C-alpha positions in Angstrom: 32.3 -6.5 -25.5 30.2 -6.2 -22.3 28.8 -9.3 -20.6 26.8 -10.0 -17.5 29.8 -10.0 -15.2 31.1 -6.7 -16.4 27.7 -5.1 -16.4 27.0 -6.3 -12.9 30.3 -4.9 -11.6 29.6 -1.6 -13.5 26.1 -1.2 -12.0 27.2 -2.2 -8.5 30.1 0.4 -8.6 27.8 3.1 -10.0 25.7 2.7 -6.8 28.8 2.7 -4.6 28.0 -0.8 -3.4 30.4 -3.4 -2.1 29.7 -7.0 -3.1 28.4 -7.8 0.4 26.0 -4.7 0.2 24.5 -5.9 -3.1 24.3 -9.4 -1.8 22.3 -8.2 1.1 20.0 -6.2 -1.1 19.3 -9.2 -3.4 19.1 -11.8 -0.6 22.2 -13.7 -1.8 25.5 -14.6 -0.4 28.5 -12.4 -1.0 30.4 -15.3 -2.6 27.5 -15.6 -5.1 28.0 -12.0 -6.3 31.8 -12.6 -6.4 31.3 -15.7 -8.5 29.0 -13.8 -10.9 31.6 -11.1 -11.4 34.4 -13.6 -11.8 32.3 -15.5 -14.4 32.5 -18.7 -12.4 28.7 -18.8 -12.0 25.7 -17.5 -13.9 22.3 -16.6 -12.4 19.1 -18.3 -13.3 16.2 -16.4 -14.8 14.6 -15.5 -11.5 17.8 -14.0 -10.1 18.5 -12.1 -13.4 15.0 -10.5 -13.1 15.7 -9.6 -9.5 19.0 -7.9 -10.5 17.4 -6.1 -13.4 14.6 -4.8 -11.2 17.0 -3.7 -8.5 19.1 -1.6 -10.9 16.0 -0.5 -12.9 17.5 -1.7 -16.1 16.7 -4.1 -19.0 17.8 -7.7 -19.3 19.2 -6.8 -22.7 21.5 -4.2 -21.1 22.3 -6.5 -18.1 23.4 -9.3 -20.5 25.5 -7.1 -22.7 23.1 -7.4 -25.7 22.3 -3.7 -25.8 24.1 -0.5 -24.8 20.9 1.2 -23.9 19.5 0.7 -20.4 15.7 0.7 -20.3 15.1 3.2 -17.5 11.5 2.5 -16.6 11.1 5.7 -14.6 11.8 7.7 -17.7 8.8 6.1 -19.3 6.5 8.0 -16.9 4.6 4.8 -16.1 3.2 6.3 -13.0 1.9 9.5 -14.6 0.4 11.0 -17.8 3.7 12.5 -18.9 6.8 14.4 -17.7 5.9 16.2 -14.5 2.3 15.4 -14.9 0.3 13.8 -12.0 -1.5 10.6 -12.7 -5.1 11.4 -13.6 -7.7 10.7 -11.0 -10.0 7.9 -12.0 -13.7 8.7 -12.4 -15.8 7.5 -9.5 -17.2 4.1 -9.9 -20.9 3.8 -10.3 -23.7 1.2 -10.7 -22.9 -2.4 -10.9 -19.1 -2.1 -10.8 -19.1 -0.3 -7.5 -21.7 -2.7 -6.1 -19.7 -5.7 -7.2 -16.5 -4.3 -5.7 -18.0 -3.4 -2.4 -19.9 -6.6 -1.9 -16.9 -8.8 -2.9 -14.3 -7.1 -0.7 -16.9 -7.0 2.1 -17.0 -10.8 2.1 -20.4 -11.1 0.3 -19.0 -12.6 -2.9 -22.1 -14.8 -3.4 -24.3 -11.7 -3.5 -21.9 -9.9 -5.7 -21.8 -12.9 -8.1 -25.6 -13.1 -8.2 -25.9 -9.4 -9.1 -23.6 -9.9 -12.0 -25.3 -13.1 -13.2 -28.6 -11.3 -13.0 -27.3 -8.5 -15.3 -26.1 -11.2 -17.7 -29.5 -12.9 -17.7 -31.1 -9.6 -18.4 -29.1 -9.1 -21.6 -25.7 -7.6 -20.6 -23.1 -9.2 -22.8 -20.0 -10.9 -21.5 -17.8 -8.2 -23.1 -19.8 -5.5 -21.3 -19.5 -7.3 -18.0 -15.8 -7.8 -18.4 -15.0 -4.2 -19.4 -17.7 -2.2 -17.5 -17.8 -4.2 -14.3 -14.8 -6.4 -13.7 -12.1 -4.2 -15.3 -13.4 -1.1 -13.6 -13.8 -2.8 -10.2 -10.3 -4.2 -10.4 -8.8 -0.8 -11.4 -10.5 0.8 -8.4 -9.2 -2.0 -6.2 -5.7 -1.4 -7.5 -6.0 2.3 -6.7 -7.2 1.6 -3.2 -4.4 -0.9 -2.6 -1.8 1.6 -3.7 -3.2 4.2 -1.3 -3.2 1.7 1.6 -7.0 1.5 1.7 -7.3 -2.2 0.7 -5.2 -5.0 2.1 -3.7 -7.8 0.1 -6.1 -10.4 1.4 -9.2 -8.6 0.2 -7.5 -7.7 -3.1 -6.8 -11.4 -3.7 -10.3 -12.3 -2.7 -11.6 -9.9 -5.4 -9.2 -11.4 -8.0 -10.1 -15.0 -7.2 -13.8 -14.4 -7.0 -13.6 -12.6 -10.4 -11.8 -15.5 -12.1 -14.3 -18.0 -10.8 -17.2 -15.9 -12.0 -15.6 -15.4 -15.4 -15.5 -19.2 -15.8 -19.2 -19.5 -15.0 -20.2 -16.7 -17.3 -18.1 -18.0 -20.2 -19.7 -21.4 -19.9 -23.2 -19.8 -20.1 -22.2 -17.5 -23.0 -20.7 -20.4 -25.0 -24.2 -21.9 -25.4 -25.1 -19.2 -27.8 -24.5 -19.3 -31.6 -21.2 -17.8 -32.5 -18.9 -17.7 -35.5 -16.1 -20.2 -35.9 -12.7 -19.4 -37.5 -9.5 -21.2 -38.1 -7.6 -18.6 -36.2 -5.7 -19.5 -33.0 -4.1 -17.5 -30.2 -1.8 -18.4 -27.3 -2.5 -16.1 -24.3 -0.4 -15.8 -21.1 1.3 -13.4 -18.7 5.1 -13.3 -18.7 7.6 -14.8 -16.3 7.0 -13.8 -12.6 3.8 -12.0 -13.6 0.8 -13.2 -11.5 -1.7 -10.7 -12.8 -3.7 -12.7 -15.3 -7.3 -11.4 -15.4 -6.8 -9.0 -18.3 -5.2 -11.6 -20.6 -7.8 -14.2 -19.4 -10.5 -11.8 -20.6 -8.8 -11.6 -24.0 -8.7 -15.4 -24.2 -12.4 -15.6 -23.3 -13.5 -12.9 -25.8 -11.5 -14.5 -28.6 -13.1 -17.8 -27.8 -16.6 -16.2 -28.2 -15.3 -14.6 -31.4 -14.7 -18.1 -32.8 -11.0 -18.4 -32.2 -9.2 -21.5 -30.9 -7.5 -20.2 -27.8 -5.0 -21.6 -25.4 -4.8 -19.8 -22.0 -1.6 -20.6 -20.2 -2.1 -18.4 -17.1 0.7 -16.5 -15.4 4.4 -16.6 -14.8 5.2 -18.3 -18.2 8.9 -18.1 -18.8 10.6 -18.2 -22.2 11.5 -21.9 -22.5 8.0 -23.0 -21.6 6.4 -20.5 -24.1 8.7 -21.6 -26.9 7.7 -25.3 -26.2 4.0 -24.3 -26.3 4.4 -22.4 -29.5 6.2 -25.3 -31.1 3.4 -27.6 -30.0 0.4 -25.5 -31.0 1.7 -23.1 -33.7 -0.9 -20.4 -33.1 -1.5 -17.5 -35.5 -1.1 -14.9 -32.7 0.9 -14.9 -29.4 -0.7 -12.5 -26.8 1.4 -11.7 -23.8 0.6 -9.6 -20.8 2.8 -7.5 -18.5 1.3 -5.6 -15.5 4.4 -4.7 -13.5 7.1 -2.6 -15.3 9.8 -4.6 -13.7 8.7 -7.6 -15.8 9.1 -5.8 -19.2 12.5 -7.4 -19.6 11.0 -10.8 -19.6 8.7 -9.8 -22.5 11.6 -8.3 -24.5 13.6 -11.5 -24.0 10.7 -13.7 -24.9 10.0 -11.8 -28.1 13.7 -11.9 -29.0 13.8 -15.6 -28.6 10.7 -16.1 -30.7 12.1 -14.0 -33.5 15.4 -16.0 -33.3 13.6 -19.3 -33.8 13.4 -20.1 -37.6 10.1 -21.8 -37.4 8.5 -19.0 -35.4 9.8 -15.9 -37.2 6.5 -15.1 -38.8 4.6 -15.4 -35.6 2.4 -12.3 -34.9 2.9 -11.0 -31.4 0.6 -8.7 -29.4 1.7 -7.2 -26.1 -0.7 -5.6 -23.6 -1.2 -4.9 -19.9 -0.8 -2.1 -17.4 2.9 -1.8 -18.0 2.3 -0.5 -21.6 -0.3 2.1 -20.5 1.7 5.3 -20.2 4.2 4.9 -23.1 2.3 4.4 -26.4 5.3 3.1 -28.4 6.8 0.8 -25.7 5.4 -2.3 -27.4 7.4 -1.4 -30.5 10.5 -1.1 -28.4 10.3 -4.6 -27.2 9.6 -6.0 -30.7 5.9 -6.7 -30.6 3.6 -6.3 -33.7 0.7 -4.6 -31.9 -0.8 -3.6 -28.7 -4.3 -2.9 -27.4 -5.8 -0.9 -24.5 -8.3 -3.6 -23.4 -9.5 -7.1 -24.2 -12.2 -6.0 -26.6 -9.8 -3.8 -28.6 -7.3 -6.7 -28.5 -9.8 -9.0 -30.3 -10.1 -6.5 -33.1 -6.3 -6.1 -33.2 -5.8 -9.9 -33.4 -8.2 -10.0 -36.4 -6.1 -7.4 -38.1 -2.9 -9.3 -37.4 -4.1 -12.5 -39.0 -5.4 -10.6 -42.0 -1.9 -9.1 -42.6 -2.3 -5.7 -41.0 -0.1 -4.2 -38.3 -1.5 -2.1 -35.4 
C-alpha cells in the first residue's frame, strides 16, 4: 500500500527531479528529502502542505489514503468552466467604490465615516457587509492579481475593514434581536490568512441570535479538534480562499468524522476556493456550502433543523 515515502518518490520522479532539485524547490536540505523517502523522518503539517501545493495534489493522495490525486487545475478554479475565460466583474459603483478608493488612497478615516453614515441612515449590517465590504474586497483582489494594487495597500484595506466591522457589530448588537440555543465555530483552515468572509458569517450569525466562536485564520486540525471538544457547537463553519489549502479542509473534516464524539457534527465549507466547482464541498466531506455570509446563515439554520444543503 502506498505511503508518504513512496508517493513523494513517485511524484518527484514524475517531474524528472533529483532529490537535490526538489529540496531546492521546497527550501529544504537534500538530506531531508532523502530521509523522507527512506522513512527515517516524517514532515510536519506545514511541510506536507508545501509538498502538496508544489505537486498540485491532495494530502490524501500524498499520504497514501486515496488513489485519486485532486488536480486543482482540472477544477477550473480560475474560470467559469473548461476553456471559458473568467467573467469580468461588473464595475463597482456607489459606496463600495468610494470605500475602496478612499481606503487604499490612505484616507481610511473618511472611508470609515462614509460607511458609518450609511449605517446610521438605515443600511443594515448585512447590506454593508455584502454590498460594500465584499464588493470592495473582490475588486481589490482583481486589482492585485493584475498588478494594479500592491500588497501593502491590499493589507491596509483588509485591516481597515476588520476594524470597521468590529465597530459596526458593536453598534448593531444594541438592537433587539432573536436568541437561539444554536452555536457555531467559525474559522479559516491551516495556513489560510484570509478571514474576512468567515468573520462576516460569525457576525451575522451573532445578530441572528447564535452563540458564535470566531477563531480567526490558520487553524490547524489539532487545534480545531480541541476547540470542538471544548465548545461542542452545532455547526462547524470553515473557510478556504486559496485552492492549495483545500487539502487542509479535507484532512480536518476527515479527522472530525473519525472522532466518535463529533461524528454528528454538521460541517459547512465556504470561501473563494469553492466558487468554481459547485460540488467540491461534497468531495471533501462537508454537509453544505454557501455563496456568501448571508446565504451561510440560512444554510446553518437548515443544518441545525436537520436539512442538508
